[in-house]
NUZA-758927 format. One record per residue: residue number from 0; x, y, z of N, C-alpha, C, O, CB in turn. Coordinates in steps of 0.001 Angstrom, whole numbers, plus 500000, padded with zeros to 6 digits. Glycine has a CB too. Example, Ala and Ser with C-alpha at 12.3 -4.5 7.8 and 13.67 -1.06 7.14 Angstrom:
% residues 2
+-----+--------+--------+--------+--------+--------+--------+--------+--------+--------+--------+--------+--------+--------+--------+--------+
: seq :     nx :     ny :     nz :    cax :    cay :    caz :     cx :     cy :     cz :     ox :     oy :     oz :    cbx :    cby :    cbz :
+-----+--------+--------+--------+--------+--------+--------+--------+--------+--------+--------+--------+--------+--------+--------+--------+
:   0 : 513190 : 494310 : 507800 : 512300 : 495500 : 507800 : 513200 : 496700 : 507800 : 514236 : 496681 : 508465 : 511308 : 495527 : 509046 :
:   1 : 512850 : 497750 : 507080 : 513670 : 498940 : 507140 : 512900 : 500030 : 507870 : 513409 : 501138 : 508039 : 514084 : 499402 : 505725 :
+-----+--------+--------+--------+--------+--------+--------+--------+--------+--------+--------+--------+--------+--------+--------+--------+
END
This chain:
% residues 99
+-----+--------+--------+--------+--------+--------+--------+--------+--------+--------+--------+--------+--------+--------+--------+--------+
: seq :     nx :     ny :     nz :    cax :    cay :    caz :     cx :     cy :     cz :     ox :     oy :     oz :    cbx :    cby :    cbz :
+-----+--------+--------+--------+--------+--------+--------+--------+--------+--------+--------+--------+--------+--------+--------+--------+
:   0 : 489896 : 504222 : 478168 : 489921 : 504949 : 479518 : 490992 : 504828 : 480464 : 491505 : 503740 : 480206 : 488861 : 504599 : 480229 :
:   1 : 491573 : 505329 : 481367 : 492778 : 504723 : 481940 : 492386 : 504887 : 483079 : 491839 : 505959 : 483336 : 494131 : 505221 : 481673 :
:   2 : 492534 : 503918 : 484088 : 492288 : 503962 : 485541 : 492847 : 505366 : 486410 : 493972 : 505834 : 486236 : 493013 : 502631 : 486112 :
:   3 : 492234 : 505709 : 486993 : 492708 : 506632 : 487964 : 493748 : 506182 : 488851 : 493639 : 505024 : 489252 : 491684 : 507056 : 488719 :
:   4 : 494964 : 507017 : 489332 : 495616 : 506565 : 490639 : 495501 : 505797 : 491951 : 496132 : 504835 : 492387 : 495809 : 507309 : 490993 :
:   5 : 494248 : 506705 : 492566 : 493898 : 506117 : 493278 : 492995 : 504528 : 493139 : 493288 : 503495 : 493742 : 493480 : 507046 : 493744 :
:   6 : 492121 : 504675 : 492397 : 491547 : 503647 : 492424 : 492557 : 501952 : 491674 : 492143 : 500795 : 491603 : 490200 : 504215 : 491673 :
:   7 : 493755 : 502467 : 491302 : 494366 : 501119 : 491034 : 495006 : 500967 : 492452 : 494977 : 499787 : 492804 : 495504 : 501040 : 489667 :
:   8 : 495514 : 501711 : 493274 : 495784 : 501487 : 494726 : 494825 : 500924 : 495274 : 494964 : 499769 : 495675 : 496052 : 502562 : 495468 :
:   9 : 493659 : 501581 : 495418 : 492342 : 500192 : 496324 : 492192 : 499184 : 495732 : 492028 : 498201 : 496454 : 490663 : 500482 : 496507 :
:  10 : 492177 : 498948 : 494254 : 492170 : 497829 : 493788 : 493320 : 496754 : 494034 : 493226 : 495532 : 493914 : 491997 : 498086 : 492636 :
:  11 : 494571 : 497606 : 494455 : 495691 : 496666 : 494983 : 495793 : 496094 : 495964 : 496196 : 494941 : 496116 : 496634 : 497050 : 495069 :
:  12 : 495291 : 497147 : 497073 : 494986 : 496727 : 498421 : 494170 : 495152 : 498435 : 494421 : 494023 : 498858 : 494018 : 497980 : 499099 :
:  13 : 493156 : 495774 : 497769 : 491942 : 494744 : 497780 : 492251 : 493225 : 497682 : 491896 : 492322 : 498440 : 491016 : 495049 : 496580 :
:  14 : 493249 : 493158 : 496184 : 493634 : 491818 : 495689 : 494593 : 491610 : 496499 : 494824 : 490422 : 496278 : 494026 : 491628 : 494267 :
:  15 : 495351 : 491951 : 497323 : 496344 : 491768 : 498130 : 495418 : 490804 : 499522 : 495369 : 489608 : 499812 : 497105 : 493428 : 498492 :
:  16 : 494816 : 492000 : 500081 : 493792 : 491457 : 501307 : 492991 : 490255 : 500761 : 492375 : 489707 : 501675 : 492611 : 492697 : 501833 :
:  17 : 492795 : 489634 : 499480 : 491792 : 488929 : 498981 : 492441 : 487395 : 499004 : 491826 : 486328 : 498994 : 491327 : 489534 : 497523 :
:  18 : 493895 : 487625 : 499037 : 494377 : 486449 : 498793 : 494372 : 485711 : 500067 : 494030 : 486253 : 501118 : 495631 : 486536 : 498176 :
:  19 : 494889 : 484013 : 499963 : 494682 : 483318 : 500324 : 495916 : 483168 : 501854 : 496021 : 482620 : 502951 : 494486 : 482560 : 499184 :
:  20 : 496629 : 484083 : 500924 : 498075 : 484156 : 502217 : 497975 : 485742 : 502817 : 499007 : 486331 : 503138 : 500120 : 483921 : 501288 :
:  21 : 496978 : 486218 : 502909 : 496689 : 487798 : 503710 : 495829 : 487582 : 504404 : 495384 : 486438 : 504303 : 496251 : 489098 : 502962 :
:  22 : 495069 : 488615 : 505561 : 494000 : 489274 : 505916 : 493650 : 490713 : 505671 : 492481 : 491097 : 505645 : 493975 : 489096 : 507013 :
:  23 : 494732 : 491537 : 505483 : 494899 : 493019 : 505368 : 495766 : 493115 : 504506 : 496598 : 492245 : 504251 : 495263 : 493783 : 506508 :
:  24 : 495632 : 494469 : 503824 : 496464 : 495088 : 503483 : 496645 : 496550 : 503064 : 495985 : 496702 : 502036 : 496699 : 494482 : 502873 :
:  25 : 497174 : 497544 : 503366 : 497373 : 498487 : 503491 : 498555 : 499737 : 502642 : 499610 : 499204 : 502297 : 497404 : 498163 : 504526 :
:  26 : 498466 : 500960 : 502376 : 499865 : 501278 : 501741 : 499935 : 502625 : 502819 : 498878 : 503207 : 503060 : 499923 : 501635 : 499712 :
:  27 : 500933 : 502995 : 503316 : 501304 : 504198 : 504055 : 501521 : 505278 : 503180 : 501944 : 504785 : 502135 : 502475 : 504014 : 504867 :
:  28 : 501450 : 506461 : 503079 : 502453 : 507175 : 502546 : 503074 : 508372 : 503416 : 502628 : 509020 : 504363 : 501954 : 507633 : 501331 :
:  29 : 504265 : 508401 : 502719 : 505217 : 509074 : 503809 : 504960 : 510748 : 503357 : 505191 : 511265 : 502265 : 507139 : 508463 : 503643 :
:  30 : 504380 : 511404 : 504650 : 504142 : 512672 : 504189 : 504948 : 513362 : 505515 : 505159 : 512646 : 506493 : 502407 : 513051 : 503901 :
:  31 : 505311 : 514524 : 505514 : 506600 : 515275 : 506043 : 507179 : 514000 : 507073 : 506950 : 513982 : 508282 : 506175 : 516987 : 506999 :
:  32 : 507904 : 513032 : 506403 : 508569 : 512468 : 507265 : 508088 : 511393 : 508179 : 508912 : 510993 : 509001 : 508967 : 513324 : 507836 :
:  33 : 506679 : 510752 : 508184 : 505834 : 510108 : 508653 : 505249 : 509243 : 507643 : 505122 : 509563 : 506461 : 505056 : 510867 : 509259 :
:  34 : 504733 : 507619 : 508392 : 503635 : 507610 : 507406 : 502359 : 507607 : 507843 : 502038 : 507415 : 509015 : 503706 : 506593 : 506615 :
:  35 : 501589 : 507820 : 506915 : 499966 : 507916 : 507047 : 499214 : 506622 : 506316 : 499225 : 505977 : 505267 : 499391 : 509420 : 506252 :
:  36 : 498877 : 506662 : 506976 : 497573 : 505336 : 506162 : 496958 : 505857 : 505007 : 496532 : 507012 : 505022 : 496025 : 504888 : 507195 :
:  37 : 496892 : 505377 : 504335 : 496230 : 505296 : 502687 : 495200 : 504302 : 502366 : 494565 : 503938 : 503356 : 497349 : 504923 : 501590 :
:  38 : 494840 : 503729 : 501181 : 493682 : 502875 : 500805 : 494595 : 501710 : 501657 : 495807 : 501540 : 501797 : 493209 : 502646 : 498889 :
:  39 : 493002 : 500773 : 502308 : 493344 : 499779 : 503040 : 492077 : 498920 : 502640 : 491040 : 499455 : 502246 : 493626 : 500140 : 504576 :
:  40 : 492263 : 497267 : 502796 : 491571 : 496828 : 502765 : 491760 : 495283 : 503982 : 492770 : 494810 : 504502 : 491416 : 496927 : 501418 :
:  41 : 490275 : 494868 : 504070 : 490797 : 493137 : 504826 : 490437 : 493810 : 506157 : 490157 : 494964 : 506481 : 492928 : 492353 : 504694 :
:  42 : 490546 : 492716 : 506759 : 490890 : 492818 : 508262 : 492005 : 492580 : 509141 : 492447 : 491432 : 509178 : 490223 : 492205 : 508754 :
:  43 : 492628 : 493632 : 509984 : 494183 : 493636 : 510181 : 494051 : 492426 : 510821 : 493094 : 491667 : 510978 : 494997 : 494887 : 511044 :
:  44 : 495333 : 492397 : 511196 : 495820 : 491075 : 512225 : 497116 : 490886 : 512496 : 497694 : 489807 : 512363 : 495492 : 489725 : 511718 :
:  45 : 497883 : 492456 : 513086 : 498878 : 492841 : 513282 : 500014 : 492010 : 513425 : 501053 : 492251 : 512812 : 498702 : 493461 : 514053 :
:  46 : 499900 : 491152 : 514111 : 500890 : 489924 : 514696 : 501444 : 489305 : 513557 : 502536 : 488738 : 513586 : 500127 : 488715 : 515605 :
:  47 : 500688 : 489398 : 512491 : 501357 : 488866 : 511059 : 501434 : 489880 : 510020 : 500955 : 489927 : 508888 : 500528 : 487673 : 510388 :
:  48 : 502062 : 490574 : 510604 : 502133 : 491647 : 509813 : 503654 : 492139 : 508752 : 504630 : 492286 : 509488 : 501789 : 492647 : 510868 :
:  49 : 503883 : 492319 : 507702 : 504621 : 491690 : 507319 : 505119 : 493519 : 506429 : 504042 : 494084 : 506238 : 504036 : 490073 : 506614 :
:  50 : 506377 : 494500 : 505886 : 506328 : 495534 : 505182 : 507314 : 495457 : 504033 : 508254 : 494665 : 504103 : 506490 : 496601 : 505995 :
:  51 : 507159 : 496178 : 503066 : 507917 : 496372 : 502334 : 508407 : 497912 : 501941 : 507338 : 498495 : 501760 : 507469 : 495685 : 501506 :
:  52 : 509582 : 498958 : 501695 : 509129 : 500101 : 501533 : 508762 : 500266 : 499699 : 509088 : 499488 : 498802 : 510277 : 501111 : 502232 :
:  53 : 508222 : 501166 : 499631 : 507748 : 501877 : 498418 : 508522 : 502552 : 497975 : 508865 : 503435 : 498761 : 506767 : 502587 : 498477 :
:  54 : 509369 : 502593 : 496320 : 510719 : 504336 : 496171 : 510334 : 504053 : 495182 : 509739 : 503157 : 494583 : 512723 : 504667 : 496453 :
:  55 : 511051 : 505578 : 494997 : 510756 : 506302 : 493607 : 511927 : 506858 : 493389 : 512218 : 507722 : 494217 : 509597 : 507399 : 493525 :
:  56 : 512717 : 506658 : 492542 : 513934 : 506914 : 492398 : 514776 : 507400 : 493150 : 515468 : 508407 : 493302 : 514016 : 507401 : 491691 :
:  57 : 514430 : 505938 : 493813 : 515497 : 505964 : 495401 : 515121 : 506749 : 496685 : 515683 : 506791 : 497780 : 517014 : 506700 : 495115 :
:  58 : 513848 : 507445 : 496160 : 513146 : 507744 : 497495 : 512200 : 507307 : 497955 : 511229 : 507227 : 497202 : 512837 : 508699 : 497660 :
:  59 : 512028 : 506771 : 499557 : 511165 : 506174 : 499804 : 509781 : 507022 : 499842 : 509740 : 507927 : 500675 : 511559 : 505558 : 500830 :
:  60 : 508641 : 506816 : 499017 : 507169 : 507332 : 498851 : 505966 : 506939 : 499704 : 504958 : 507621 : 499890 : 506765 : 506990 : 497597 :
:  61 : 506304 : 505426 : 500312 : 505263 : 504679 : 500712 : 505594 : 503286 : 501659 : 506811 : 503270 : 501844 : 504580 : 504356 : 499437 :
:  62 : 505020 : 502257 : 502242 : 504736 : 501350 : 502415 : 504045 : 500727 : 502101 : 502895 : 501053 : 502393 : 504719 : 501293 : 502946 :
:  63 : 504210 : 499572 : 501395 : 503084 : 498406 : 500949 : 503302 : 497456 : 502423 : 504321 : 496940 : 502883 : 503575 : 497346 : 499126 :
:  64 : 501897 : 497476 : 502919 : 501851 : 496718 : 504326 : 500858 : 495428 : 504054 : 499780 : 495602 : 503486 : 501184 : 497805 : 505676 :
:  65 : 501332 : 493983 : 504541 : 500164 : 493152 : 504467 : 500460 : 491969 : 505637 : 501425 : 491228 : 505826 : 499957 : 492536 : 502845 :
:  66 : 498824 : 492194 : 506515 : 498781 : 490773 : 507626 : 498532 : 489447 : 506685 : 497607 : 489250 : 505896 : 497253 : 490868 : 508940 :
:  67 : 499603 : 488631 : 507002 : 499542 : 487407 : 506464 : 500920 : 486887 : 505854 : 501732 : 487669 : 505361 : 498491 : 487448 : 505486 :
:  68 : 501105 : 485651 : 505915 : 502020 : 484904 : 504875 : 502525 : 485609 : 503469 : 503436 : 485082 : 502832 : 501228 : 483655 : 504448 :
:  69 : 501984 : 486651 : 503080 : 502174 : 486640 : 501578 : 503949 : 486717 : 500996 : 504552 : 487556 : 501665 : 501252 : 488082 : 501020 :
:  70 : 504672 : 486173 : 500147 : 505488 : 485816 : 499596 : 506541 : 487444 : 499448 : 506204 : 488436 : 498802 : 504828 : 485002 : 498370 :
:  71 : 507287 : 487347 : 499917 : 508249 : 488643 : 500144 : 509087 : 489118 : 498184 : 509440 : 490184 : 497680 : 509885 : 487912 : 501699 :
:  72 : 509081 : 488431 : 497946 : 509216 : 488828 : 496831 : 508322 : 489616 : 495710 : 508402 : 490630 : 495017 : 509522 : 487959 : 496535 :
:  73 : 507445 : 488560 : 495950 : 505920 : 489322 : 495299 : 505413 : 490872 : 495721 : 505038 : 491743 : 494936 : 504553 : 488349 : 495853 :
:  74 : 505519 : 490973 : 497324 : 505350 : 491908 : 497788 : 506331 : 493646 : 497232 : 506075 : 494850 : 497209 : 505496 : 491287 : 499058 :
:  75 : 507485 : 492738 : 496879 : 508598 : 494023 : 496097 : 508208 : 494133 : 495172 : 508021 : 495273 : 494747 : 510084 : 493915 : 495790 :
:  76 : 507872 : 492953 : 494354 : 507771 : 493108 : 492697 : 506153 : 494545 : 492822 : 505872 : 495589 : 492233 : 507190 : 490850 : 491627 :
:  77 : 505524 : 493692 : 493954 : 503865 : 494833 : 493607 : 504412 : 496409 : 493897 : 504211 : 497325 : 493100 : 502117 : 494460 : 495139 :
:  78 : 505035 : 496542 : 494998 : 506123 : 497712 : 495107 : 506430 : 498387 : 494271 : 506009 : 499534 : 494119 : 507189 : 497461 : 495402 :
:  79 : 507273 : 497782 : 493516 : 507677 : 498606 : 492212 : 506698 : 498963 : 491216 : 506926 : 499923 : 490479 : 508643 : 497902 : 491456 :
:  80 : 505117 : 497973 : 491062 : 504652 : 498371 : 490066 : 503794 : 499611 : 490256 : 503281 : 500208 : 489309 : 504088 : 497377 : 489534 :
:  81 : 503633 : 500051 : 491826 : 502593 : 500801 : 492328 : 503149 : 502129 : 492623 : 502466 : 503078 : 493007 : 501961 : 500168 : 493502 :
:  82 : 505061 : 502169 : 492326 : 506031 : 503490 : 492639 : 505243 : 504700 : 492272 : 505103 : 505624 : 493074 : 507512 : 503521 : 491723 :
:  83 : 504832 : 504712 : 491325 : 504512 : 505883 : 490510 : 503152 : 506110 : 490924 : 503252 : 507186 : 491513 : 504676 : 505703 : 488938 :
:  84 : 502321 : 505874 : 490964 : 500979 : 505589 : 491496 : 501056 : 506359 : 492928 : 500544 : 507464 : 493109 : 500651 : 503866 : 491612 :
:  85 : 501811 : 505580 : 493988 : 501958 : 506096 : 495177 : 502538 : 507599 : 494856 : 501925 : 508466 : 495480 : 502867 : 505147 : 496071 :
:  86 : 503400 : 507998 : 494167 : 504107 : 509507 : 494019 : 503391 : 510148 : 493974 : 503613 : 511215 : 494547 : 504879 : 509938 : 493067 :
:  87 : 501647 : 509926 : 493078 : 500866 : 511067 : 492932 : 499442 : 510381 : 493584 : 498374 : 510980 : 493457 : 500817 : 511667 : 491237 :
:  88 : 499503 : 509406 : 494111 : 497934 : 509294 : 494292 : 497200 : 509698 : 495727 : 495969 : 509695 : 495732 : 497577 : 507777 : 494036 :
:  89 : 497827 : 510006 : 496802 : 497091 : 510700 : 497716 : 498099 : 511678 : 498341 : 499259 : 511790 : 497947 : 496396 : 509762 : 498724 :
:  90 : 497617 : 512293 : 499233 : 498348 : 513511 : 499817 : 497276 : 513638 : 501171 : 496818 : 514746 : 501447 : 498425 : 515075 : 498601 :
:  91 : 497023 : 512796 : 501741 : 496137 : 512999 : 503124 : 496161 : 514382 : 503764 : 495159 : 514865 : 504290 : 496660 : 512019 : 504281 :
:  92 : 497068 : 514861 : 503716 : 497307 : 516291 : 504564 : 497287 : 516149 : 506101 : 497116 : 517042 : 506931 : 496102 : 517404 : 504218 :
:  93 : 497456 : 515104 : 506258 : 497178 : 514442 : 508217 : 495738 : 514193 : 508558 : 495439 : 513996 : 509736 : 497647 : 515787 : 509661 :
:  94 : 494605 : 514187 : 507395 : 493403 : 513613 : 507616 : 493346 : 512043 : 507572 : 494101 : 511443 : 506807 : 492532 : 514175 : 506685 :
:  95 : 492501 : 511396 : 508344 : 492322 : 509966 : 507805 : 491573 : 510009 : 506690 : 490568 : 510708 : 506564 : 491683 : 509010 : 508731 :
:  96 : 492168 : 509053 : 505607 : 491838 : 508564 : 504441 : 490121 : 507815 : 504417 : 489747 : 506759 : 504925 : 493080 : 507528 : 504138 :
:  97 : 489411 : 508743 : 503695 : 488173 : 508636 : 502837 : 488217 : 507522 : 502200 : 489344 : 507542 : 501705 : 487964 : 509660 : 501887 :
:  98 : 487542 : 506212 : 501778 : 487478 : 505260 : 500772 : 486244 : 506168 : 499577 : 485908 : 505638 : 498517 : 486914 : 503549 : 501566 :
+-----+--------+--------+--------+--------+--------+--------+--------+--------+--------+--------+--------+--------+--------+--------+--------+
END
């Protein structure tokens, strides 16, 4: 049985936030031209925030965001790995995402 896209994205941010170099991770989905927070894990520390776009066929569909000193190349790799999942994972409809 394959994992649900939502579950994989939840696990992705949990794994990033659990790393030695991060305190928080989240995925912001592009909805109606704006970024809406989807799954997140950890304790935010915005002063240490970095992000990479998540693109699918050249279009930005989400943004992968971490608070910490994560390796940028690793974040770009993760963003590429989750692009298809972000496309189908969430449509918050403007409502706050609930785990």
